[in-house]
NUSERO-657759 format. One line per field, with one value per residue (C-alpha): residue number from 1; residue in one letter; chain; x, y, z. Coordinates in steps of 0.2 Angstrom, whole numbers. Example, Ala and Ser with C-alpha at 12.3 -4.5 7.8 and 13.67 -1.06 7.14 Angstrom:
% residues 2
num <- (1  2) $
residuo <- (a  s) $
cadena <- (A  A) $
x <- (62  68) $
y <- (-22  -5) $
z <- (39  36) $
% end
This chain:
% residues 806
num <- (1  2  3  4  5  6  7  8  9  10  11  12  13  14  15  16  17  18  19  20  21  22  23  24  25  26  27  28  29  30  31  32  33  34  35  36  37  38  39  40  41  42  43  44  45  46  47  48  49  50  51  52  53  54  55  56  57  58  59  60  61  62  63  64  65  66  67  68  69  70  71  72  73  74  75  76  77  78  79  80  81  82  83  84  85  86  87  88  89  90  91  92  93  94  95  96  97  98  99  100  101  102  103  104  105  106  107  108  109  110  111  112  113  114  115  116  117  118  119  120  121  122  123  124  125  126  127  128  129  130  131  132  133  134  135  136  137  138  139  140  141  142  143  144  145  146  147  148  149  150  151  152  153  154  155  156  157  158  159  160  161  162  163  164  165  166  167  168  169  170  171  172  173  174  175  176  177  178  179  180  181  182  183  184  185  186  187  188  189  190  191  192  193  194  195  196  197  198  199  200  201  202  203  204  205  206  207  208  209  210  211  212  213  214  215  216  217  218  219  220  221  222  223  224  225  226  227  228  229  230  231  232  233  234  235  236  237  238  239  240  241  242  243  244  245  246  247  248  249  250  251  252  253  254  255  256  257  258  259  260  261  262  263  264  265  266  267  268  269  270  271  272  273  274  275  276  277  278  279  280  281  282  283  284  285  286  287  288  289  290  291  292  293  294  295  296  297  298  299  300  301  302  303  304  305  306  307  308  309  310  311  312  313  314  315  316  317  318  319  320  321  322  323  324  325  326  327  328  329  330  331  332  333  334  335  336  337  338  339  340  341  342  343  344  345  346  347  348  349  350  351  352  353  354  355  356  357  358  359  360  361  362  363  364  365  366  367  368  369  370  371  372  373  374  375  376  377  378  379  380  381  382  383  384  385  386  387  388  389  390  391  392  393  394  395  396  397  398  399  400  401  402  403  404  405  406  407  408  409  410  411  412  413  414  415  416  417  418  419  420  421  422  423  424  425  426  427  428  429  430  431  432  433  434  435  436  437  438  439  440  441  442  443  444  445  446  447  448  449  450  451  452  453  454  455  456  457  458  459  460  461  462  463  464  465  466  467  468  469  470  471  472  473  474  475  476  477  478  479  480  481  482  483  484  485  486  487  488  489  490  491  492  493  494  495  496  497  498  499  500  501  502  503  504  505  506  507  508  509  510  511  512  513  514  515  516  517  518  519  520  521  522  523  524  525  526  527  528  529  530  531  532  533  534  535  536  537  538  539  540  541  542  543  544  545  546  547  548  549  550  551  552  553  554  555  556  557  558  559  560  561  562  563  564  565  566  567  568  569  570  571  572  573  574  575  576  577  578  579  580  581  582  583  584  585  586  587  588  589  590  591  592  593  594  595  596  597  598  599  600  601  602  603  604  605  606  607  608  609  610  611  612  613  614  615  616  617  618  619  620  621  622  623  624  625  626  627  628  629  630  631  632  633  634  635  636  637  638  639  640  641  642  643  644  645  646  647  648  649  650  651  652  653  654  655  656  657  658  659  660  661  662  663  664  665  666  667  668  669  670  671  672  673  674  675  676  677  678  679  680  681  682  683  684  685  686  687  688  689  690  691  692  693  694  695  696  697  698  699  700  701  702  703  704  705  706  707  708  709  710  711  712  713  714  715  716  717  718  719  720  721  722  723  724  725  726  727  728  729  730  731  732  733  734  735  736  737  738  739  740  741  742  743  744  745  746  747  748  749  750  751  752  753  754  755  756  757  758  759  760  761  762  763  764  765  766  767  768  769  770  771  772  773  774  775  776  777  778  779  780  781  782  783  784  785  786  787  788  789  790  791  792  793  794  795  796  797  798  799  800  801  802  803  804  805  806) $
residuo <- (m  a  v  l  g  g  i  k  g  l  v  l  l  f  g  i  v  s  q  v  s  g  s  t  m  t  v  s  i  f  t  v  t  s  k  s  t  v  l  r  w  s  k  y  e  g  a  l  s  y  r  v  t  a  s  l  r  n  s  q  v  p  v  v  f  a  s  f  g  q  n  t  i  m  g  s  v  n  s  l  n  p  n  t  a  y  t  f  r  v  e  a  l  g  s  h  m  n  m  l  t  d  a  a  v  d  g  s  t  a  p  d  v  p  t  i  e  m  a  s  s  k  e  s  q  s  i  t  v  e  f  t  t  v  s  g  a  t  s  y  i  l  r  a  e  t  n  d  g  s  f  f  s  e  i  p  v  l  g  s  p  g  t  v  t  n  l  q  p  y  t  d  y  t  l  s  v  m  s  v  n  s  a  g  r  s  q  p  s  i  s  v  e  a  k  t  v  l  s  a  p  q  f  n  t  s  s  p  s  n  s  s  i  l  v  k  w  e  p  v  n  h  a  v  l  y  s  l  s  i  i  k  e  d  l  y  s  q  s  p  l  n  t  t  e  t  q  v  h  f  p  d  l  e  a  g  t  k  y  c  i  k  g  n  a  w  s  p  d  n  i  p  g  d  d  f  t  v  c  q  f  t  r  s  p  t  p  q  s  i  e  l  v  v  t  s  t  p  d  a  g  i  v  v  s  w  d  p  a  k  g  a  e  q  y  v  a  m  s  l  t  g  q  n  c  s  s  s  s  n  s  c  i  l  i  p  l  s  c  g  e  t  n  s  v  t  v  i  a  i  n  q  a  g  n  s  v  p  s  y  p  v  q  i  i  s  f  p  c  p  p  q  p  i  w  v  e  e  l  v  p  g  n  c  s  v  k  w  s  a  v  a  h  a  e  y  y  t  t  f  i  k  s  d  d  g  i  e  g  m  c  n  s  t  e  l  y  c  r  f  h  c  h  c  g  f  s  y  i  m  s  v  f  a  h  n  h  a  g  p  s  p  p  g  p  l  l  n  h  t  t  l  p  c  c  p  e  l  t  t  v  s  a  a  s  w  e  t  l  m  m  e  w  s  t  v  r  g  a  d  l  y  e  t  r  a  v  d  a  n  e  v  i  l  c  n  d  t  a  p  r  c  a  l  s  d  l  t  c  n  s  r  y  s  i  v  v  i  p  c  n  d  v  s  g  c  n  l  t  c  s  p  q  t  h  e  t  a  p  c  m  p  e  i  t  s  v  s  q  t  n  t  s  s  s  s  v  l  v  s  w  t  s  a  n  t  v  a  n  y  t  v  s  a  i  g  t  v  g  d  p  h  v  c  h  s  n  g  t  s  c  l  v  s  n  l  p  c  g  s  v  y  e  v  s  t  i  a  s  t  s  a  g  d  s  m  p  s  f  t  v  s  l  e  t  a  p  c  c  p  d  s  l  t  v  s  h  v  t  q  a  m  t  n  v  t  w  s  p  a  l  g  a  q  t  y  i  t  s  l  s  s  p  r  g  n  a  q  c  h  t  m  e  t  e  c  v  m  g  c  i  t  c  g  t  n  y  t  v  s  l  e  a  i  s  r  t  g  h  k  a  e  c  t  y  h  g  f  s  a  s  q  c  c  p  s  g  i  r  l  y  r  g  s  n  n  t  l  i  v  r  w  r  s  s  s  a  l  t  k  y  t  a  e  v  t  g  s  r  t  h  a  c  s  p  e  p  g  s  y  t  c  t  v  s  e  i  v  c  g  q  v  y  t  v  v  v  a  p  l  n  p  d  g  t  k  a  q  f  c  n  s  r  m  y  s  v  t  c  v  g  s  n  v  g  m) $
cadena <- (A  A  A  A  A  A  A  A  A  A  A  A  A  A  A  A  A  A  A  A  A  A  A  A  A  A  A  A  A  A  A  A  A  A  A  A  A  A  A  A  A  A  A  A  A  A  A  A  A  A  A  A  A  A  A  A  A  A  A  A  A  A  A  A  A  A  A  A  A  A  A  A  A  A  A  A  A  A  A  A  A  A  A  A  A  A  A  A  A  A  A  A  A  A  A  A  A  A  A  A  A  A  A  A  A  A  A  A  A  A  A  A  A  A  A  A  A  A  A  A  A  A  A  A  A  A  A  A  A  A  A  A  A  A  A  A  A  A  A  A  A  A  A  A  A  A  A  A  A  A  A  A  A  A  A  A  A  A  A  A  A  A  A  A  A  A  A  A  A  A  A  A  A  A  A  A  A  A  A  A  A  A  A  A  A  A  A  A  A  A  A  A  A  A  A  A  A  A  A  A  A  A  A  A  A  A  A  A  A  A  A  A  A  A  A  A  A  A  A  A  A  A  A  A  A  A  A  A  A  A  A  A  A  A  A  A  A  A  A  A  A  A  A  A  A  A  A  A  A  A  A  A  A  A  A  A  A  A  A  A  A  A  A  A  A  A  A  A  A  A  A  A  A  A  A  A  A  A  A  A  A  A  A  A  A  A  A  A  A  A  A  A  A  A  A  A  A  A  A  A  A  A  A  A  A  A  A  A  A  A  A  A  A  A  A  A  A  A  A  A  A  A  A  A  A  A  A  A  A  A  A  A  A  A  A  A  A  A  A  A  A  A  A  A  A  A  A  A  A  A  A  A  A  A  A  A  A  A  A  A  A  A  A  A  A  A  A  A  A  A  A  A  A  A  A  A  A  A  A  A  A  A  A  A  A  A  A  A  A  A  A  A  A  A  A  A  A  A  A  A  A  A  A  A  A  A  A  A  A  A  A  A  A  A  A  A  A  A  A  A  A  A  A  A  A  A  A  A  A  A  A  A  A  A  A  A  A  A  A  A  A  A  A  A  A  A  A  A  A  A  A  A  A  A  A  A  A  A  A  A  A  A  A  A  A  A  A  A  A  A  A  A  A  A  A  A  A  A  A  A  A  A  A  A  A  A  A  A  A  A  A  A  A  A  A  A  A  A  A  A  A  A  A  A  A  A  A  A  A  A  A  A  A  A  A  A  A  A  A  A  A  A  A  A  A  A  A  A  A  A  A  A  A  A  A  A  A  A  A  A  A  A  A  A  A  A  A  A  A  A  A  A  A  A  A  A  A  A  A  A  A  A  A  A  A  A  A  A  A  A  A  A  A  A  A  A  A  A  A  A  A  A  A  A  A  A  A  A  A  A  A  A  A  A  A  A  A  A  A  A  A  A  A  A  A  A  A  A  A  A  A  A  A  A  A  A  A  A  A  A  A  A  A  A  A  A  A  A  A  A  A  A  A  A  A  A  A  A  A  A  A  A  A  A  A  A  A  A  A  A  A  A  A  A  A  A  A  A  A  A  A  A  A  A  A  A  A  A  A  A  A  A  A  A  A  A  A  A  A  A  A  A  A  A  A  A  A  A  A  A  A  A  A  A  A  A  A  A  A  A  A  A  A  A  A  A  A  A  A  A  A  A  A  A  A  A  A  A  A  A  A  A  A  A  A  A  A  A  A  A  A  A  A  A  A  A  A  A  A  A  A  A  A  A  A  A  A  A  A  A  A  A  A  A  A  A  A  A  A  A  A  A  A  A  A  A  A  A  A  A  A  A  A  A  A  A  A  A  A  A  A  A  A  A  A  A  A  A  A  A  A  A  A  A  A  A  A  A  A  A  A  A  A  A  A  A) $
x <- (1236  1253  1258  1242  1245  1262  1256  1243  1256  1266  1251  1248  1266  1265  1252  1236  1225  1230  1220  1205  1188  1179  1162  1168  1182  1196  1207  1224  1236  1251  1262  1260  1269  1266  1253  1248  1242  1244  1229  1228  1212  1205  1196  1178  1168  1157  1166  1170  1178  1184  1182  1194  1189  1197  1188  1194  1193  1175  1168  1157  1162  1176  1189  1198  1194  1201  1194  1203  1199  1192  1209  1217  1220  1232  1231  1235  1226  1235  1233  1231  1237  1253  1251  1232  1220  1209  1197  1199  1185  1186  1169  1167  1156  1145  1141  1130  1142  1131  1141  1142  1151  1164  1177  1185  1202  1208  1225  1236  1249  1267  1273  1279  1296  1310  1322  1341  1349  1368  1379  1397  1411  1423  1428  1434  1420  1405  1394  1383  1367  1357  1338  1322  1309  1292  1276  1271  1288  1294  1311  1320  1330  1346  1350  1368  1373  1386  1384  1390  1378  1392  1386  1369  1365  1350  1352  1338  1340  1329  1331  1343  1357  1360  1376  1379  1393  1403  1408  1424  1437  1438  1422  1407  1390  1372  1362  1343  1332  1315  1302  1294  1279  1268  1260  1277  1290  1289  1297  1315  1320  1329  1346  1363  1381  1395  1413  1421  1438  1455  1458  1471  1488  1491  1506  1519  1530  1546  1559  1576  1584  1579  1579  1570  1555  1553  1536  1532  1516  1510  1505  1487  1479  1476  1485  1497  1503  1505  1504  1511  1513  1521  1514  1524  1514  1506  1510  1499  1512  1514  1528  1519  1527  1522  1530  1527  1537  1530  1542  1547  1561  1559  1576  1581  1567  1566  1570  1556  1543  1526  1523  1508  1510  1494  1493  1482  1483  1478  1468  1472  1456  1467  1454  1462  1458  1455  1466  1476  1484  1497  1506  1524  1536  1554  1565  1569  1586  1599  1596  1608  1616  1616  1618  1621  1618  1619  1604  1600  1582  1571  1583  1601  1602  1608  1597  1599  1592  1593  1586  1570  1571  1558  1545  1551  1537  1549  1566  1577  1593  1605  1620  1635  1631  1614  1602  1590  1575  1562  1553  1541  1548  1567  1574  1573  1582  1593  1592  1599  1615  1630  1642  1660  1656  1661  1648  1643  1626  1618  1601  1590  1574  1560  1544  1533  1546  1559  1574  1586  1604  1611  1619  1638  1641  1643  1655  1650  1658  1645  1646  1659  1655  1654  1670  1671  1676  1677  1685  1690  1707  1709  1728  1727  1711  1700  1707  1699  1701  1689  1698  1694  1701  1703  1688  1689  1684  1683  1689  1686  1676  1664  1662  1647  1648  1633  1636  1622  1618  1612  1627  1632  1648  1656  1672  1678  1694  1705  1714  1709  1705  1695  1700  1688  1688  1679  1673  1674  1658  1650  1643  1646  1637  1649  1646  1658  1653  1664  1661  1666  1658  1643  1638  1640  1641  1626  1626  1639  1639  1635  1649  1644  1659  1658  1673  1679  1669  1675  1685  1675  1681  1680  1669  1668  1678  1672  1675  1659  1667  1685  1689  1677  1679  1664  1666  1655  1657  1647  1640  1650  1644  1646  1648  1638  1648  1661  1676  1684  1701  1711  1729  1741  1758  1750  1732  1720  1702  1689  1672  1660  1644  1632  1629  1641  1646  1656  1660  1678  1677  1689  1703  1719  1719  1733  1737  1739  1729  1729  1712  1705  1688  1688  1672  1667  1654  1650  1654  1671  1677  1685  1695  1712  1719  1710  1722  1722  1721  1729  1718  1723  1713  1709  1722  1722  1713  1725  1727  1726  1740  1735  1722  1728  1722  1735  1730  1715  1709  1713  1699  1712  1716  1731  1728  1742  1741  1751  1749  1758  1753  1765  1756  1739  1730  1722  1706  1703  1685  1679  1661  1650  1632  1626  1633  1645  1660  1677  1690  1708  1718  1736  1748  1758  1754  1747  1734  1728  1708  1704  1689  1681  1667  1668  1658  1656  1660  1668  1672  1688  1693  1705  1702  1716  1712  1720  1715  1709  1696  1695  1700  1690  1689  1700  1694  1687  1695  1683  1687  1679  1683  1683  1666  1659  1657  1640  1633  1627  1630  1620  1625  1611  1610  1599  1603  1616  1629  1623  1622  1614  1624  1615  1621  1615  1619  1635  1637  1648  1649  1644  1649  1654  1665  1659  1671  1669  1686  1690  1704  1692  1689  1684  1668  1667  1654  1655  1639  1630  1617  1616  1615  1624  1621  1636  1638  1651  1649  1654  1642  1649  1663  1669  1671  1679  1667  1674  1667  1676  1665  1671  1665  1662  1679  1688  1690  1689  1685  1690  1677  1679  1665  1663  1665  1652  1650  1640  1627  1630  1626  1609  1608  1607  1599  1583  1571  1554  1548  1532  1533  1521  1507  1505  1523  1534  1553  1564  1582  1596  1614  1627  1645  1646  1644  1643  1628  1611  1597  1578  1565  1548  1534  1519  1502  1486  1497  1516  1527  1544  1559  1577  1589  1605  1620  1627  1609  1602  1585  1569  1552  1536  1520  1501  1504  1488  1488  1481  1488  1502  1516  1530  1546  1561  1577  1588  1604  1601  1611  1621  1607  1594  1587  1583  1592  1580  1589  1586  1573  1557  1550  1532  1527  1510  1508  1498  1488  1495  1512  1526  1531  1527  1522  1527) $
y <- (119  127  118  123  141  141  135  148  161  154  155  173  177  173  187  177  193  199  186  193  185  174  166  149  140  128  118  108  99  109  96  81  72  55  63  79  88  106  112  128  135  150  164  165  182  185  171  176  159  142  125  111  92  75  59  42  39  34  39  55  55  68  61  78  96  113  131  146  165  174  180  163  153  139  128  111  96  85  69  59  41  37  31  33  39  54  66  84  97  115  125  143  149  165  176  163  149  144  136  146  134  120  111  94  85  68  64  52  55  50  34  31  38  25  21  22  6  10  23  19  25  14  27  45  53  42  35  20  20  5  9  0  0  6  1  11  18  18  26  35  50  51  67  72  89  95  103  120  120  121  106  99  85  74  59  48  29  14  5  0  2  18  28  47  53  68  70  76  65  63  74  72  71  71  58  55  46  50  38  43  38  47  58  65  62  58  68  65  50  52  57  48  55  47  52  48  39  47  49  38  45  50  40  46  33  32  20  28  12  -4  -13  0  9  25  29  47  56  71  69  65  76  67  52  45  30  23  5  0  -17  -21  -34  -41  -43  -60  -64  -63  -62  -45  -37  -25  -12  2  19  37  44  51  40  22  15  -3  -10  -27  -27  -36  -24  -20  -28  -21  -19  -12  -3  -3  9  18  30  27  39  43  31  17  16  13  26  24  11  18  7  13  2  6  -2  -3  3  -9  -18  -11  -18  -31  -39  -23  -26  -12  -15  -2  -1  9  6  16  28  27  23  11  -4  -5  -21  -28  -42  -37  -29  -35  -22  -10  -1  9  9  23  21  36  39  50  61  66  55  45  33  24  8  -2  -17  -23  -13  4  13  28  41  50  41  50  41  39  43  33  33  24  19  16  10  13  4  15  12  22  22  30  26  12  13  16  1  1  11  0  7  6  13  18  14  24  40  39  42  59  66  52  54  44  43  36  36  24  23  9  7  18  19  26  34  42  48  37  36  35  18  10  -8  -10  -2  -7  2  0  4  5  9  17  0  -6  -17  -16  -21  -20  -22  -24  -16  -12  1  18  14  2  -2  -7  -8  7  8  23  33  26  35  27  31  26  26  21  13  11  -4  -9  -21  -9  -10  0  19  30  32  45  56  49  52  53  49  49  42  50  46  32  36  34  25  34  24  34  49  56  72  83  95  99  108  99  82  73  62  50  38  28  36  32  31  46  59  75  84  79  90  86  93  93  99  101  110  127  128  119  117  114  107  105  96  85  73  59  67  83  92  100  114  127  114  116  106  93  93  79  82  74  71  66  66  70  65  77  78  91  81  73  84  79  62  68  51  46  42  53  47  55  60  68  81  81  88  107  112  111  126  123  132  128  120  117  108  98  103  111  94  84  79  79  93  93  100  106  111  115  106  104  86  75  59  63  56  68  68  80  82  91  94  100  105  88  71  62  72  67  63  58  52  56  56  70  87  85  74  72  72  63  60  77  80  94  110  109  120  112  118  109  107  96  86  79  63  54  42  57  62  73  91  105  106  118  134  129  134  135  125  126  113  117  117  101  99  99  82  85  98  99  109  113  124  139  144  137  149  150  137  136  127  121  112  105  116  112  111  125  135  153  157  147  149  139  136  128  126  120  124  135  146  147  153  157  164  168  168  165  155  137  141  151  156  156  163  161  143  135  122  105  108  97  107  103  108  113  121  130  130  145  146  162  162  159  140  133  116  112  102  93  85  76  85  94  92  107  101  102  117  120  117  131  133  124  122  114  106  98  80  68  60  73  73  87  86  96  99  108  111  104  107  90  74  64  73  65  77  76  86  90  96  101  105  97  84  82  73  69  60  57  53  44  55  62  63  81  77  71  67  70  61  65  84  93  108  124  122  131  119  123  116  112  104  101  90  75  73  57  52  54  70  84  100  113  129  128  140  134  140  142  137  138  124  129  117  124  120  112  126  125  143  156) $
z <- (1168  1170  1154  1145  1151  1145  1128  1128  1132  1118  1106  1111  1108  1090  1088  1084  1088  1071  1062  1053  1058  1046  1043  1044  1055  1051  1063  1061  1072  1075  1084  1096  1110  1118  1130  1122  1105  1101  1089  1078  1072  1063  1073  1071  1071  1086  1096  1115  1119  1112  1118  1113  1116  1112  1110  1104  1086  1081  1098  1102  1121  1125  1136  1139  1136  1137  1136  1128  1127  1111  1106  1106  1090  1096  1112  1118  1125  1138  1148  1132  1130  1120  1102  1102  1088  1093  1085  1090  1089  1092  1096  1095  1110  1111  1126  1134  1131  1116  1101  1086  1075  1076  1067  1069  1064  1067  1074  1085  1099  1098  1104  1123  1129  1128  1142  1139  1146  1142  1133  1128  1117  1107  1095  1098  1087  1092  1107  1105  1114  1119  1123  1125  1110  1112  1103  1089  1085  1067  1072  1086  1087  1097  1105  1111  1119  1129  1146  1140  1126  1113  1104  1100  1088  1084  1074  1068  1070  1066  1082  1096  1097  1089  1087  1088  1077  1073  1091  1099  1106  1125  1128  1140  1132  1139  1129  1127  1115  1108  1099  1082  1073  1059  1071  1078  1092  1110  1124  1127  1138  1155  1149  1153  1153  1143  1137  1120  1120  1115  1096  1087  1085  1067  1062  1049  1043  1033  1028  1031  1024  1016  1033  1045  1047  1057  1064  1071  1077  1086  1104  1108  1121  1138  1132  1145  1135  1117  1112  1094  1085  1068  1057  1042  1026  1025  1043  1058  1072  1080  1090  1102  1112  1124  1124  1130  1117  1100  1088  1087  1076  1069  1064  1055  1043  1027  1011  999  1011  1017  1035  1044  1061  1072  1087  1100  1114  1132  1143  1161  1165  1157  1142  1125  1112  1094  1084  1069  1056  1043  1031  1026  1013  1017  1003  989  989  977  959  955  939  929  910  897  878  865  853  838  835  835  842  847  866  880  885  903  912  929  940  949  966  979  982  969  960  948  942  937  927  927  916  920  906  913  904  914  910  921  920  930  922  923  908  900  887  890  875  867  865  856  846  852  871  886  900  916  922  940  943  959  964  969  979  990  1004  992  983  985  987  969  961  957  941  925  911  893  877  864  846  836  826  807  798  790  779  766  749  734  725  708  705  691  680  685  703  716  735  747  762  778  794  810  822  841  848  831  829  811  796  783  766  756  738  725  707  696  687  704  708  727  735  753  761  779  784  799  788  784  766  755  737  723  704  697  679  668  666  682  697  714  731  745  764  778  795  810  821  839  851  854  836  820  819  813  794  789  775  758  745  727  716  696  687  672  656  645  630  614  599  582  572  556  549  533  523  524  514  507  524  535  543  550  564  573  588  599  615  631  649  660  646  645  633  620  616  599  597  580  580  566  565  564  573  585  580  594  593  608  607  617  602  598  581  577  561  562  550  543  542  531  516  512  531  545  560  577  583  600  607  625  635  649  663  675  690  687  672  656  653  646  644  628  614  598  580  565  550  534  526  508  495  491  475  460  448  429  420  402  391  373  358  350  332  324  318  333  346  361  373  384  402  413  432  447  465  481  484  474  480  474  459  448  438  424  419  403  405  391  390  385  386  398  404  397  409  410  425  430  445  438  433  415  407  389  387  371  360  362  349  337  340  358  373  389  406  411  430  439  456  467  476  490  504  514  500  485  484  479  460  452  444  428  411  396  381  364  350  332  323  315  296  290  288  270  256  240  224  212  196  197  179  167  175  193  206  224  237  253  268  285  300  308  327  334  317  316  298  283  268  253  238  220  212  194  181  172  188  206  215  233  245  265  274  291  282  277  258  246  228  217  199  185  184  167  161  158  170  186  202  218  233  250  265  280  296  308  326  335  343  326  327  310  302  284  276  259  249  233  217  208  189  181  169  150  142  134  116  103  86  91  76  73  57  52  47  40  48  61  67  73  70  83  79  88  90  103  107  115  105  121  129  129  127  129  120  127  117  128  121  127  133  134  121  125  116  120  106  108  112  96  88  88  81  89  81  91  84  86  84  82  70  75  93  103  110  122  117  129  124  139  142  154  169  173  185  171  177  165  168  173  168  149  142  134  118  112  94  85  73  57  47  30  23  31  42  60  61  74) $
% end
């Protein structure tokens, strides 16, 4: 009951009187132990006390009971059996102990309390507890606590043995165990005392050299002795030792080898503490067989290689100039590497113990620097030399030469130059490498060298005009510009062009010029070694001094001139408005132009010719030949004493003078027309006919034609008589017995008769009287034609008598 009263007091302490009464009541299990159960219920209105009973499950008979006051809502039932199922009931009682209401709940007790058989410590932070197991327990709780209450811990375990962890080394602990099932836990078992062992010393190891290991640690509290043993990797033999010091030195070990050191501390009770094992490598041995090779790919550097050192995890190669490289294999590359330097390299092996002793320095000379500057000399055209300055550490040199046509060449030399054949007009790219046992130098500067352009050959030289020479040549390699230079005794003529042709203008005629075509480019300049050629300009223009016709009837003209060129051939041309020109040739200063037609106007000029070409034509001189004579001339009678002279037009004539001449007299007329009427002509007289054609400038042509015979005079004393049988007789008189006449009688028709010379009578038949007739008697010309200038007469023929009539 003391326990129960304590629980009641505990329940009341939690302030159960503050709960509000209800019309119904509930109950629940608050906690259980192996032999007791604490219940909790709700307060019921009107209840003056409560009674709690416990009966075995499925039984109505209470095995234990307890009573509580009206203000109690929590209480325990004791004297129960461990690990047993019960039904718990709470009844609310009135003033007469009558039950007002009740409530029940099923529950079980915790398993029985276990018993600790043994508690021991093998590690400084834990104690292992062995205990008896109890029926119905699903797990157990180990409780550890210190006597001063500074530490309390409960750890669940599934069974025996169980271990309590997170303890302090070399410390006394009170230990107990509780069993657990679904209902709760049992009471703690009877406690036992146990002490943890000493903690392990915390070793700090190092390898001062590649044959020793130094172990140090901080003192362990309460330790009186330390035990250590060292074990070589892959071996099982140990070398134990005991010491009271806090450091141990292990000498004579194998370099680069893993050793494990195991140790513990001993308490004053002669109990060993925790073991602690640490593994330590000795430093690796010094790398051997160091080899250095210079490389240029991908970057210039020194390939350092060595034999593997035992136990090494990393290697570091270091140069005297401060470069270093590391590798986990047996080689690495020191970069960057400068050309022309002398260097030394050492290698160390590294593992977790530290660095090995550096290897002995190995000397190396890097590849030489590239020669610079480099330049080209071309003392003789076509023979070039690439030159450079000496380079330190160089053993020989290689020169690469590539021309712009893609051809490549190279030469090796121990001298400071390289000769090669260079063509004119080519561009070359050159580079020089220096070599030694470490390899070639890096690429140096590229030298672009363009040789002088080739000299062109003049292919054609022609005279474009009298003072201009046109030159053409084939293009040459390397030329961007051509400078054509013409030099004579007095002047220099220049022509610059990018095309392979040039016209040299404003040259002096009749001169010899030294002409050279100089090719140039922007890179190498102009080739001044090209050979000149001599070319002569055309002769100067001749000057005509006179043009004279040899005589008025001649068709030849003598042309004279002056010229300074005594070796030229001259051509004189007389060019008219129509027809081909008339020419003559001479190597002197005069020439006769013949067969010039009459009545023409010519422009006369002279050209001088040499192998260099033709001169400019001289200034022209106008020439007019005498007019031509008319091709035809006709003289005809207009009357017996007047003639009409007509002629065809004469080329070149402007006016004409026509003359008829005879011993009996002359007749003349001056006209611009092509006909002329002339009087005072004596009939029956022979005349000489001449004509003078005169040009506008006064040149004359004397033209003589066949003679003109004037017709016979018309007869006189013409009479008509009527004859028999309707005939008409015509009679006349004449002064010339040799003239033949014709008589024409015209009426309704014409009747004609022509008597023989010397007869002056003519009979016309079939005359009709009463008609009017026209009668003409005229002499006949030698060609049988009738003279047209004789007058006609009209007669009326009567029909009476013999007279004709009027």
